[in-house]
C-alpha positions, 0 to 999 in steps of 0.5 A, a space after each residue: 201734371 196738375 201742379 204744372 198745369 196750375 202754375 202754367 195757368 197762373 203765369 199765363 193769367 199774369 201775362 194776360 193781365 200785364 198785356 191787357 194793361 199794355 193794350 189799354 195804356 199803350 201810348 200809340 197804335 203800334 204798342 197796342 198792336 204788339 199787345 194784342 199780338 202778345 195776348 193772342 200768343 198767350 191765348 194760344 199758349 193757354 190752349 196748348 197747356 189745356 191740350 197737354 193737361 187734358 190729352 185732347 188734340 182737338 184744340 190743336 187746329 185752333 192754336 194754328 188758326 190763332 197763330 195765322 190770324 195773329 200774324 196776318 192781322 199784325 202784318 195788315 195793321 203794320 202795312 196800312 198803319 197811319 201815323 199817330 198825331 203827337 
């Protein structure tokens, strides 16, 4: 189980780095919103890997809260978004 957790953590770390690049270098607002949403999903997946590795179920509510906040934040940004100037 330790090898699987290490591999999953390494892959999630790589995904977090690539997503951070998309957030910083995104040409417009929607690219950045998608990047932030993806970064929150990577964080939730990291918490899920930690929960599976440590047999600790106390982080499951945090995963649910991250998913809900991410969804509501993305919906709010897309609803009240102002067009980018080109």
